[in-house]
N, C-alpha and C positions, 0 to 999 in steps of 0.2 A: 252262632250261626259262621260257618267260616266258608266262602266263596271264594273259588278260583275263576275270575272272566276271562275268555279268549277274545281275543278282535284282530286281527292284519291292521285294522286302523287304529291312529290315536293322536294326538298331537305331538307334532304341529301340523298333521294333516286335520282343515279345519271342515266340519260339517255336522250335520244332524247326530248322525251315530256315535260321536265323539262328545259331545254335549248330551246325550242320552245317557251314555254310563257314566260320567262327571255328575251328573244330578242324581241319578238312580244309587251312584256307589255312596253320594252325600247321606242321601236318606237311609239306605241301608244300612250304614255306620252307626247313625241315630238311633236305629231299633237293635242296636244291638250285635249289628256284622263285624265279619273281617273282611276285608279286599283282599286278593291279589291280581293282576291284572298282567296279563303276557300277551305282547304286544308287539308287531314288529320295530325297529328302528329305521326311521324315516326320514330324508332331508327335509328342511324347509323351517321356518322361523319359528323358534321357542317362547316359552315365555308365557302360553294362553293359560296353562292351568298349575303353574309353580304356587300360588298361593291356594291352591284345594288341596296339593301335598301337606305343604306346611299348617294346614288347620286339622288336620283328621287325626293326630296324633299318635302316627305310625299305625294306624289302623286300614291303611289303602300302602300298597304296596304292587311297584312297578316294576316289569323288567321286560327290559329290549332286546330283541334277538335282532343279533347281526345276520346277512352283511344291514350296512346303509345305503339305503336305496330312496330311487323314487319311488311312489307308490305303485306306478304303472309298470317297474323293473322287473323281469322275467325272473329274471334269478330271486330275488326278495321276495315274490309270489310262491313261487314254486319251493323254495326254502323253508316259508315260513311253518308249514305242517310238520315235519320231522323235528325239527328247532322246536317248536311249541311241544309237540310229545317228550322230546327228552329234559325238558326244562321242567314240564308239570313232574313227570317222572320223578326227578330228583324233588320235586317236593311236596310227593303223594300227602306224609303224613300232617299237612296243615291247612285240607281243606276236606270240606265233606260234602261238596256240590258243587260242577261244574256249570258253568253258564256262559254258553258260545254266543258272543254278540255282532256277528258280522259274519257275511254271505262264506267269507272261505274258511271262519273259525268252525264252520260245522266237521269240518272232513278231522282235524285232530281229538276233535271234542267225543266223536265217535270212536275214535282209537282209545282213545284215552276209558270212556266208558266202558268196554271190552275187556280192556288190561286190566283195570282199576275195581270194576265193579262197582263206579259210584253213578249217581243220578246225574243226568244230562240235560240241562235245558235250553232248548236255543229259540233266542231271538230274532223272528223272520221282518226287517226294516222296510223290505220291497219285493213284488215281485214282478218278471216282467215278460211272464209267458206271452203275452198279448203282442210287447214291444222289441221284440226282437229284430224284429224286419224293420223297424223304424231304425233303429242302431247301426245295424250293420246290413250292409247293400246287396252281399252275396248271401244268396237262400240256404244252398248249403252249410256256410258258418252261421247263419241262422236258428237253421235248425238245430246242428251241434250246440251251440247254447242254449236252446231251450232243453236240450235232453241233460245238460250238465246241471243246469237250473235244477230240473227237476229230482235232479238224484241226488242234488244235496239238502236241497229241503224238504223233502218227502221220504226222511231216512227214520231210523227208530231211537229218535228222541226220547226220553221218558216223560218229555213238556216240551210244546211248540208255541212258546209266544207268538201273538203276530201285533204290532202297532196299529193295525187297518182290517177291516173285516173285508177288504178288496178279496186280500188274500184266501179268507175262508168258502169265498164263493168261487175263486179259481181250485181251491182244494176240491170242492165236491162238484166242478163241473168236470176235473181232471180223473175223480175217482177216488181219492187222495183221504179225502175228510173222515177225520178219526177224532175220539171224544179227548185225546189229550192238546187238541188245539185249543188255546186259549186266548181271549182278546182282553190284551191290555194295552191302551192306547199309549201315546206319548203325551208326557208331563209338561209341566210348566212352572215356575217359579213366580206368581204376580208378584212379590214383596220387591223384585227387581226393579219395577216399571211404577213405582209410587211417587216418582218426582212431578216437579211442573214442568206442561208440554210448552214448548216454544211455538209461536206466531210465525210462520213463513211468509216471504214477500212473493214469492214464487209458489202454486200449491205442488208439493213436495211429494213423488211415490218412490217407494221403498222397494227395492228388491234385495233380498240376503239367500246365497246361498251358492253352488258351485255355480262355475262359468260352463256347462256343456250342454248337450243337447237337449238332455232330458228335460232343461228347466224352460225350454221355447223360449229365447231371449232375442232372440233374430225376430219373431213376431213381435215381440215389443217395442223394438224398435222401429218397425213397421207402423203400428201404430201411432208411435210417437209420430211418424210422420204424415198420418192422416190428419193429427192434432197440430201441427204446426204455427197455428195462428192463436193457441191458447196461449194463458199466461202458467207454463207449470216446467216442472224439472224432471229428473229418474236419476235417482240415485243406484249404482249397480254395487253391493259390497259385495267382493268374496273375488277368488283366481279360480285358473281351471283353462284348460285346452282348446278353449273357445276364445279368449280373450281379445286374442291379436284381430281374429276375424271379426267379431261384434265393435272391437275398435274400428275397424275397417270399413262395416256397415254403416258407422254411425259418422262416420267423415263424408262416406258418398251421398248420407242421406242430410247432408248439411244439417246434422243434428249435437256437433261438440260443445256449441254453447247449451245446449239442455241436456244432455247424457253425460252422467257423470261416473268415472269406474275409479272406486275408490280402492281397489285389491284388497289385502288382507288385513284385516280388522281385528283388534283385541275384543273380550266379552266386555268390559266396563266402556267403548269406544261402541260395540253392538249398543249397549245399552239407550247409550245416547240419541245413537242415531233412532231406535225407534221413537225415541222421546220428542225427536224433533222431525219428525217426518209428520205429514199428512195422512196418507194412505198407504196399505203394501199392496203389491199386484204379484202375484206367482201363477206366469202363463205356461206352465208344465205339460208337458204331453205327456206324461205318466208319473204319477206319485203313490207314496204309502199316505201316512199321517204325517206330515211335515212340521218338525218340531217349528220352525219360524212361522208356521198359519199362528198356531197357540200363543206365541210368543208376541205377536203382533195382535192378537186381541187382548192380551194380557196388558199391551201398551196403548188401549183404548183407540186402535187405529180401524177404520174401516176396511175392508179388506175387497178386492177382485180377486178372486181363483178359477182356475180353468174344473172342469165339470171331468175327470180322472181319478181313478185310484178309490183310495181311502176318502179323498175330500166330499166326496159327494154324499159319504155318512155325516160329515159335521156341519156343511156347509148347506143353508136353505135361502135360496135366492130372495133378494131385498128385505129377510130376515136378521141375517149375521152376517150376511155378503153380496157381493153381484157375482152370481156362477155363469160364467161364460164356456161356449164350447173352446176346446183346444183349435192351436194352428188357426185359427180365425181374426187377423188382424181388427179388423171393420168392430168386428163384436168386442174385441178389447178397446179399441179405442172411442167407442160408445158408451161404454162401461167407466171408463176414467172421464172422459167429457159427464157423466151424470155426477161423478163423486165433486166435481170441480165446478160445476154451475147448483146442485144442491146440497146445502150444507147441512140442513136439516136430514136426508136420509143418510148420511155420511155417520153421523151423530147416532141415530137409532143403531146403525150397523155396529157403531163400535162398543155403542152399551150392551145391546144385547151379546156380544162375541165376548166382553169380559165376563158379564155372567155364567155364560156356560164353562169356560175352562175355570172359573174360582168355584160350579158346582161338580163339576167332573173331571177335570184333567191337572190336578195339584199334585206333585209330585209326591207327598207323602201318602197320597191313596191310591199311585201308583206302586211305589214302595214298598207299604204293605201289601198289595193283593199279590209282587212279586215274591213276596217274604211267604205267603202263604205258600204259593204254589212249591217252594221249595221243602216247608213243615211238611207238607203232604207226601211228597216223592220219600221223603227221610222215613217218615213214618209207617 
């Protein structure tokens, strides 16, 4: 099976979507597929996936489209669609199915579907219909983004894969639900997290992800201020547009010794961070099914997460996670203190989380289900 993947985002941009594509591609190649990826050329630190390319024996090809810009650059974003279409047309005899893997990639995928008569699969990594008003203060702009999102996500793809069930509920609510919407969650590689864990002098909470409004990190800082007298630290791994604001808020709260900003982290270092932490915290305002949550469970960490998006489908309060309302520093602080004080509860959550990912979220299972989608469309 020859698969053309389209994604506006790719390394050196670092996020769950990039790791999703990398891990899915690796397992699909093991199942006999050849993968070609067309992505934007983005500015940033390179090196995150070079070993991945080298290990694939030529079965993973990548084409980076000019111009080289930051991810949010409007020229880069607008030019991706025509550039991706032209590049794909030049490779039209080299793939059997098209799989668009980021929001904006849906448009060139649809154009190619009608031009080449090739099946198209689109993966939805998140939907923000009910959150645009939190993102954008202007009501008119929020309404416009809602319309754009509906236009891209609810098109005539031959199959739509969603990584969380929340998308299905929104599709039903909006009257867009079709039988070709398929739930296939994110996956995780449990073997990465088999090394011995480290014992910390201070109870260590880990957050891993982009420093953006969506992740609700200002509420984590407020919660840390409530717990100022406790023996803990918070590691924030990642970069993003809110980094300066969050550092200023940390300083104003007198928490510079408690909250450490680690910046961009390579994959090997990420594994070490999981294994050297005591708990994982995800204070998001909205989410799909975040890959970092599954990785935390694979690393046998207790998890604190907000009850938003697809999180509520997998997190059961006091069984495999502590589930709290979003935008609530007091509840977040109470959950953090509960883990600091109750080692038995933390171990219970960690064990149950690990069992869940071993049973249902292996990348081998995810890749097999995705390949079945491709085969059904081609057949």
